[in-house]
C-alpha positions as CSV (number, residue, x, y, z in Angstrom):
1,M,0.3,0.4,-0.3
2,T,1.2,3.4,-1.1
3,T,1.6,6.7,1.3
4,S,-1.0,8.2,-0.4
5,E,-3.5,5.2,-0.1
6,T,-2.7,4.7,3.6
7,Q,-3.4,8.3,4.2
8,L,-6.6,8.0,2.6
9,Q,-7.4,5.2,4.3
10,T,-6.7,7.0,7.8
11,Y,-8.3,10.0,6.3
12,Y,-11.8,8.0,6.1
13,T,-11.6,5.7,8.8
14,L,-11.4,9.0,11.0
15,W,-14.1,10.9,9.3
16,L,-16.2,6.9,9.9
17,I,-15.1,7.4,13.6
18,V,-16.3,10.9,13.8
19,T,-19.8,10.3,12.3
20,I,-19.9,6.8,13.6
21,T,-19.2,9.1,17.2
22,V,-21.5,11.7,15.9
23,W,-24.7,9.3,14.9
24,T,-24.4,7.1,18.6
25,S,-24.6,10.2,20.7
26,I,-27.8,11.7,18.5
27,I,-29.3,8.1,19.1
28,L,-28.2,8.3,22.7
29,V,-30.3,11.7,23.0
30,S,-33.3,11.1,21.9
31,L,-33.0,7.3,23.9
32,F,-32.8,9.9,26.8
33,W,-35.4,11.8,25.8
34,N,-37.6,8.9,25.2
35,Y,-36.8,7.0,28.4
36,N,-37.7,10.7,30.7
37,S,-40.6,10.7,28.7
38,V,-41.8,7.1,28.8
39,H,-40.8,7.5,32.5
40,K,-42.9,11.2,32.8
41,Q,-46.1,9.7,31.1
42,S,-46.4,6.3,34.3
43,V,-46.2,8.7,36.5
44,E,-48.3,10.8,34.8
45,L,-51.0,8.1,34.8
46,A,-51.0,7.4,38.2
47,S,-51.7,10.9,39.3
48,N,-54.5,10.8,36.4
49,V,-55.7,7.8,38.9
50,A,-54.7,9.5,42.2
51,Q,-56.5,12.6,41.2
52,A,-60.0,11.1,39.8
53,Y,-60.2,9.0,43.2
54,I,-58.8,12.5,45.0
55,Y,-62.0,14.4,43.2
56,R,-63.8,11.2,44.1
57,D,-63.7,11.6,47.6
58,I,-63.7,15.4,47.8
59,A,-67.4,14.7,45.9
60,L,-68.2,12.6,48.8
61,R,-67.1,14.9,51.6
62,N,-69.2,17.8,50.4
63,W,-72.1,15.9,49.5
64,G,-72.1,14.9,53.1
65,A,-71.1,18.2,54.5
66,S,-74.1,19.8,52.4
67,H,-76.0,17.4,54.5
68,G,-74.9,18.5,58.2
69,G,-73.6,14.8,58.3
70,V,-75.6,11.0,57.4
71,Y,-77.8,9.0,60.1
72,V,-76.6,5.3,60.1
73,P,-78.1,2.6,61.9
74,R,-76.0,1.9,65.1
75,S,-74.3,-0.9,65.1
76,E,-71.3,-2.8,66.6
77,H,-68.8,-1.0,64.0
78,I,-71.1,2.2,64.2
79,K,-71.2,3.6,67.7
80,P,-71.9,7.2,68.9
81,N,-69.5,9.6,68.1
82,P,-68.4,11.1,71.3
83,L,-66.8,14.6,69.3
84,L,-70.0,15.3,68.4
85,S,-72.1,14.9,72.1
86,H,-72.4,18.4,71.9
87,I,-75.5,17.8,68.7
88,P,-78.3,18.0,70.4
89,D,-80.0,15.2,67.7
90,R,-76.5,13.5,67.4
91,D,-78.7,10.1,68.1
92,V,-82.3,9.5,67.0
93,I,-84.6,6.5,67.3
94,T,-86.8,6.2,64.3
95,P,-91.0,5.4,64.9
96,S,-90.2,1.5,64.0
97,G,-87.4,1.8,66.8
98,R,-84.2,1.8,65.0
99,K,-82.0,3.1,67.1
100,L,-79.6,6.1,64.4
101,T,-76.5,7.9,64.8
102,L,-75.3,11.0,63.2
103,I,-71.7,10.1,61.5
104,N,-69.8,13.4,59.9
105,P,-68.4,14.0,56.6
106,V,-65.0,12.5,57.0
107,H,-66.4,9.5,59.1
108,I,-68.2,8.9,56.0
109,L,-65.2,9.2,54.2
110,T,-62.9,6.7,56.3
111,Q,-66.0,4.0,55.8
112,V,-65.9,4.1,52.6
113,M,-61.9,4.3,51.8
114,N,-62.3,0.8,54.5
115,E,-64.5,-0.5,52.2
116,Y,-62.6,0.1,49.3
117,N,-59.1,-0.9,50.8
118,E,-60.4,-4.0,50.7
119,L,-60.4,-4.1,47.1
120,P,-57.6,-3.8,44.2
121,V,-57.3,-0.6,43.8
122,P,-55.5,3.1,45.2
123,K,-56.0,3.3,48.8
124,G,-57.5,6.8,50.2
125,R,-56.7,8.2,53.0
126,V,-58.3,11.3,55.5
127,T,-55.1,12.6,58.3
128,A,-54.9,15.4,59.5
129,F,-52.3,16.9,62.6
130,P,-52.8,14.4,65.5
131,E,-53.9,17.3,68.0
132,V,-57.2,18.0,66.0
133,L,-57.9,14.2,65.1
134,L,-61.5,13.6,65.9
135,N,-60.4,9.5,65.3
136,P,-56.8,9.4,66.2
137,Q,-56.5,5.5,66.2
138,Q,-57.7,5.2,62.2
139,N,-56.9,9.1,61.1
140,M,-52.7,9.4,62.2
141,P,-50.3,10.3,60.4
142,D,-47.6,8.7,59.0
143,Q,-43.9,10.7,58.6
144,W,-44.8,11.1,54.8
145,E,-48.1,13.3,55.9
146,L,-46.8,14.7,58.4
147,K,-44.1,16.6,56.3
148,A,-47.1,17.1,53.7
149,L,-49.1,18.7,56.2
150,D,-46.4,21.0,57.4
151,A,-45.9,21.8,53.8
152,F,-49.8,22.2,53.5
153,K,-49.5,24.9,56.8
154,K,-46.4,26.8,54.9
155,G,-49.1,27.2,51.9
156,A,-48.0,23.7,49.4
157,F,-51.6,23.1,47.2
158,S,-50.6,19.4,47.1
159,K,-47.7,17.0,47.4
160,K,-46.6,14.0,45.3
161,E,-44.0,11.8,45.1
162,V,-43.2,7.9,44.3
163,I,-41.6,6.1,47.2
164,E,-40.9,3.0,48.2
165,I,-43.9,0.9,50.6
166,N,-42.4,-3.2,51.4
167,N,-40.0,-2.2,48.5
168,I,-42.8,-1.5,45.7
169,P,-42.9,2.0,44.2
170,H,-46.6,3.8,45.4
171,L,-47.5,6.8,44.2
172,R,-48.6,9.1,46.8
173,L,-50.8,11.9,46.4
174,M,-52.1,14.1,48.9
175,I,-54.2,18.0,49.4
176,P,-55.1,19.4,51.7
177,L,-58.3,20.4,53.4
178,F,-60.5,23.6,54.4
179,I,-62.8,24.0,57.1
180,K,-66.1,25.7,55.2
181,T,-69.2,26.9,56.7
182,E,-70.9,23.9,57.0
183,C,-68.0,21.9,58.6
184,L,-68.4,24.2,62.0
185,L,-71.3,22.1,62.5
186,C,-69.0,19.4,63.8
187,H,-65.6,21.2,64.2
188,S,-67.4,24.4,66.5
189,N,-65.9,22.9,69.9
190,Q,-61.9,23.6,68.3
191,S,-61.7,26.9,68.0
192,Y,-62.0,26.8,63.5
193,K,-62.8,29.6,61.4
194,E,-63.8,29.1,58.0
195,G,-60.7,29.0,55.7
196,D,-58.3,27.6,58.1
197,L,-56.1,24.4,57.7
198,S,-58.3,21.0,58.8
199,G,-56.3,17.8,57.4
200,A,-55.3,16.6,54.2
201,L,-57.1,13.6,51.8
202,G,-54.5,11.4,50.2
203,V,-54.5,8.2,47.9
204,T,-51.6,6.0,46.9
205,V,-51.3,4.5,43.9
206,P,-49.3,0.9,43.5
207,M,-47.2,1.7,40.7
208,T,-46.2,-1.9,39.3
209,P,-49.0,-1.8,36.6
210,Y,-47.7,0.9,35.5
211,I,-44.1,-0.2,35.9
212,K,-45.0,-2.8,33.7
213,A,-46.5,-1.1,31.2
214,K,-43.4,1.7,30.9
215,N,-40.7,-1.4,30.4
216,E,-42.7,-3.2,28.2
217,S,-42.7,0.5,26.4
218,L,-39.0,0.9,26.9
219,N,-38.4,-3.2,25.8
220,Y,-40.4,-1.9,22.3
221,I,-38.2,1.5,21.8
222,Y,-34.3,0.0,23.0
223,F,-35.4,-2.6,20.0
224,S,-36.5,-0.1,18.0
225,Y,-33.0,2.0,18.7
226,G,-31.0,-0.9,18.8
227,V,-31.8,-1.6,15.1
228,L,-31.7,1.7,13.9
229,W,-28.4,2.4,15.6
230,I,-27.3,-0.5,13.6
231,I,-28.8,0.3,10.2
232,G,-27.5,3.4,10.4
233,I,-23.6,2.0,11.0
234,F,-24.2,-0.4,8.2
235,S,-25.2,2.9,6.2
236,L,-22.2,4.7,7.3
237,T,-19.5,2.1,7.0
238,Y,-21.0,1.3,3.3
239,F,-21.0,4.6,2.7
240,F,-17.9,5.4,3.7
241,Y,-16.4,2.2,2.4
242,Q,-18.3,3.5,-1.2
243,A,-16.3,6.3,-0.9
244,R,-13.1,5.9,-0.5
245,L,-13.4,3.4,-3.1
246,H,-14.5,5.9,-5.7
247,T,-12.0,8.3,-4.4
248,Q,-9.2,5.4,-5.1
249,E,-10.5,4.8,-8.2
250,Q,-10.4,7.9,-8.9
251,K,-6.5,8.6,-7.9
252,R,-6.1,5.6,-10.1
253,T,-7.1,6.9,-13.2
254,Q,-5.6,10.2,-12.0
255,K,-2.4,8.0,-12.3
256,E,-3.3,6.3,-15.1
257,L,-4.0,9.2,-16.9
258,L,-0.5,11.1,-15.7
259,Q,1.4,7.6,-16.6
260,L,-0.2,7.5,-20.1
261,N,0.6,11.7,-20.7
262,R,3.9,11.4,-19.9
263,E,3.8,8.3,-22.3
264,L,2.1,10.3,-24.8
265,A,5.0,13.2,-24.0
266,N,7.8,10.9,-24.5
267,L,6.1,10.3,-27.9
268,S,5.9,13.2,-28.9
269,F,9.2,14.0,-28.0
270,K,10.7,10.9,-29.3
271,D,11.4,9.2,-32.9
272,A,9.1,6.0,-33.2
273,L,11.6,4.7,-35.3
274,T,15.4,5.4,-33.6
275,D,13.8,5.7,-30.0
276,I,16.2,9.0,-30.0
277,A,14.7,12.4,-29.6
278,N,12.4,13.5,-32.6
279,R,13.3,17.0,-34.7
280,R,10.2,18.8,-32.7
281,S,12.3,17.2,-29.1
282,F,15.8,18.9,-31.2
283,D,13.5,22.5,-32.0
284,N,13.0,23.2,-28.2
285,A,16.2,21.6,-27.0
286,L,18.0,23.9,-29.4
287,N,15.9,27.4,-28.4
288,R,16.5,26.7,-25.0
289,E,20.4,25.9,-25.3
290,W,20.3,28.9,-27.8
291,K,19.2,30.9,-25.4
292,Q,21.3,30.1,-22.1
293,A,24.3,30.1,-24.2
294,R,23.3,33.7,-25.3
295,R,22.6,34.8,-21.5
296,N,26.1,32.9,-20.4
297,Q,28.0,33.7,-23.6
298,T,29.4,29.9,-24.2
299,S,29.7,28.2,-27.1
300,L,26.8,25.7,-28.9
301,S,28.0,23.2,-31.1
302,L,25.8,21.4,-33.6
303,L,26.4,18.6,-36.0
304,M,24.3,17.6,-39.1
305,I,24.9,14.3,-40.3
306,D,23.8,12.6,-43.3
307,V,23.7,9.2,-44.0
308,D,25.5,8.5,-47.6
309,F,23.5,7.8,-50.5
310,F,20.7,6.5,-48.4
311,K,17.8,6.8,-51.3
312,I,19.9,4.1,-53.3
313,Y,20.3,1.9,-50.7
314,N,16.9,2.0,-49.2
315,D,15.6,0.9,-52.8
316,C,18.2,-1.5,-52.6
317,F,17.7,-3.2,-49.8
318,G,14.0,-2.7,-48.9
319,H,12.5,-0.5,-46.3
320,Q,12.9,-2.8,-43.4
321,Q,16.6,-2.9,-44.0
322,G,16.5,0.8,-44.3
323,D,15.1,1.5,-41.0
324,D,17.0,-0.8,-39.1
325,C,19.9,0.9,-40.6
326,L,19.1,4.2,-39.4
327,R,18.4,2.2,-36.0
328,S,22.1,1.3,-36.0
329,I,23.1,4.7,-36.6
330,A,21.1,6.5,-34.5
331,Q,22.3,3.9,-31.6
332,T,25.9,4.3,-32.6
333,L,25.4,8.1,-32.1
334,A,23.8,8.3,-28.8
335,E,26.7,6.6,-27.1
336,V,29.5,8.5,-28.5
337,V,28.1,12.1,-26.5
338,K,28.2,11.1,-23.1
339,R,27.1,14.2,-21.3
340,P,23.3,14.1,-20.0
341,K,23.0,17.7,-22.0
342,D,24.0,17.0,-25.1
343,I,21.0,15.8,-27.6
344,V,21.0,13.0,-30.3
345,A,18.3,13.2,-32.2
346,R,16.5,12.3,-35.8
347,Y,16.3,15.4,-38.2
348,G,14.5,13.9,-41.0
349,G,14.7,10.8,-43.4
350,E,18.6,10.0,-42.9
351,E,19.6,13.2,-41.3
352,F,20.4,13.5,-37.8
353,V,21.8,16.4,-35.3
354,L,23.6,16.6,-32.5
355,L,23.2,19.6,-29.9
356,L,26.6,20.0,-28.5
357,P,26.5,23.2,-25.8
358,E,29.5,24.3,-23.9
359,T,31.5,22.6,-26.9
360,E,34.3,24.7,-28.8
361,L,34.0,24.4,-32.6
362,Q,37.6,21.4,-32.5
363,D,36.0,19.3,-29.4
364,A,32.8,19.4,-31.4
365,I,35.2,18.4,-34.9
366,Q,36.9,15.8,-33.1
367,L,34.2,14.5,-31.5
368,A,32.1,14.5,-34.7
369,E,35.1,12.3,-36.6
370,E,34.0,10.0,-34.0
371,C,30.7,9.3,-35.0
372,R,32.0,9.0,-38.3
373,K,34.6,6.5,-37.5
374,R,32.3,4.3,-35.5
375,V,29.7,4.4,-38.3
376,L,32.0,2.9,-40.3
377,A,33.1,0.6,-37.7
378,L,29.5,-0.4,-38.0
379,N,30.6,-2.0,-41.5
380,I,27.2,-2.3,-42.7
381,P,27.4,-3.9,-46.5
382,F,27.0,-1.4,-49.0
383,E,28.2,-2.2,-52.5
384,L,26.8,-0.3,-54.1
385,S,27.9,2.6,-52.7
386,E,30.7,4.8,-54.3
387,I,32.3,5.8,-51.7
388,S,33.2,2.4,-49.7
389,N,31.6,-1.2,-48.9
390,A,30.2,0.2,-46.8
391,V,27.5,2.6,-45.1
392,T,28.8,6.2,-44.7
393,I,27.9,9.2,-43.3
394,S,28.7,13.0,-44.0
395,L,28.7,15.7,-40.9
396,G,28.6,19.5,-41.3
397,V,30.3,21.2,-38.0
398,C,29.2,24.5,-36.6
399,T,29.9,26.7,-34.0
400,T,28.9,29.9,-32.3
401,I,28.7,32.1,-28.9
402,P,25.1,33.7,-29.9
403,K,24.4,37.5,-29.5
404,R,21.4,39.6,-29.0
405,G,19.5,39.3,-32.3
406,D,20.9,36.2,-33.5
407,E,18.5,33.6,-33.9
408,P,19.3,29.7,-34.0
409,V,18.0,29.5,-38.1
410,L,21.5,30.9,-38.5
411,L,23.7,27.9,-36.6
412,L,21.5,25.5,-38.6
413,K,22.1,27.5,-42.0
414,A,25.6,27.3,-41.2
415,A,25.9,23.6,-39.8
416,D,23.7,22.5,-43.3
417,R,26.8,24.2,-45.6
418,A,29.5,22.4,-43.4
419,L,27.6,18.9,-44.3
420,Y,26.9,20.7,-48.2
421,N,30.4,20.9,-48.2
422,A,31.1,17.7,-47.1
423,K,29.0,16.0,-49.8
424,K,30.4,18.8,-52.2
425,M,34.2,16.6,-50.5
426,G,33.4,13.4,-51.6
427,R,31.6,12.5,-48.4
428,N,32.7,9.8,-46.0
429,R,33.9,13.3,-43.9
430,V,33.8,16.4,-41.8
431,E,33.7,19.5,-42.7
432,S,33.5,22.8,-40.6
433,D,31.5,26.5,-41.2
434,R,33.1,29.2,-39.2
435,T,31.5,32.0,-40.6
436,V,29.4,32.4,-38.2
437,Y,32.0,32.1,-34.7
């Protein structure tokens, strides 16, 4: 794996971790919100039930108070209330001889609550501060109720709390009871006046069914959020995996395109037959080295080479052998030059050029002579040649130090004149032109 691929993989891995973290945080926040919502709903449901029982008990108390109490038959469980002895008609006998006694609203409510307490329903209760209770044995407040009564004394309108009773959660709701005009009949001997706090009415609701319903809802929510989280994780992982593959494919394609462009560039500057620089590459190099030599005032030499009688050779031996001949000569010329900045190029047809930066005329002539000898040493058979039994070359050499205003064409023309003179003087030789030196 390359460095860029490793960096790319690290980049996408980090982003995947970040997005998974964000996604997980969103799921957890939403889950926490839903958990609280379900918990509040369960408490609210229990509160609504408790309020319904409270309103029922208030209605019953108000009904009893509005009638000044109720006469009921005396029995083993219902005896005259000594706290109501100040009421003249507390006990009456019907014409049929039945003995009745008056019970106050709180007594009515207490009896109803006692009956309901035997049933599997929320438990109601009436209580007050111990010092004012009419029936301390039945209505003595517990610690929680005492705290509620203290809160009502300070102005609280209600008290609600979920507490554990025998290790089972219960919702307890309690509201204050205030003295009304019709209440003074029973409480006239207790120094109460209208509007005073007389006690409290409460109800206790077991939370077990509501907790069960809450847990069922939470289990569904946990399952739904778990599935949603897993789907999100898989989706994010798949998305980043595809994105990484796409990016890798893009980079691979770009790399291939760059490689192809390099190859195309090389092809555009290389001669397809001889695998040396072509005319286009030579022209660019000549312009570049010309400017360099003019700027630094250094010598620039050019060798122009022509294969002697190549047309006859090509016609005689065929194009395939002619191409082989040109390839051999090009390879030999390329082996002669030693410096990286020297340029060997096919100028066109059977013509070649050598561009030699920072090379004096005499050195260029020596190099040209070596080229001629090396080509002759190839001993490529050519019996139809007018000057030798092997293929030979003619070379024109020119050297100049470019001046301001001079153009590279001057060097080309001078080298071409020298080549023309070499051919004119019998070929297989080196001639130089000193007109621009």
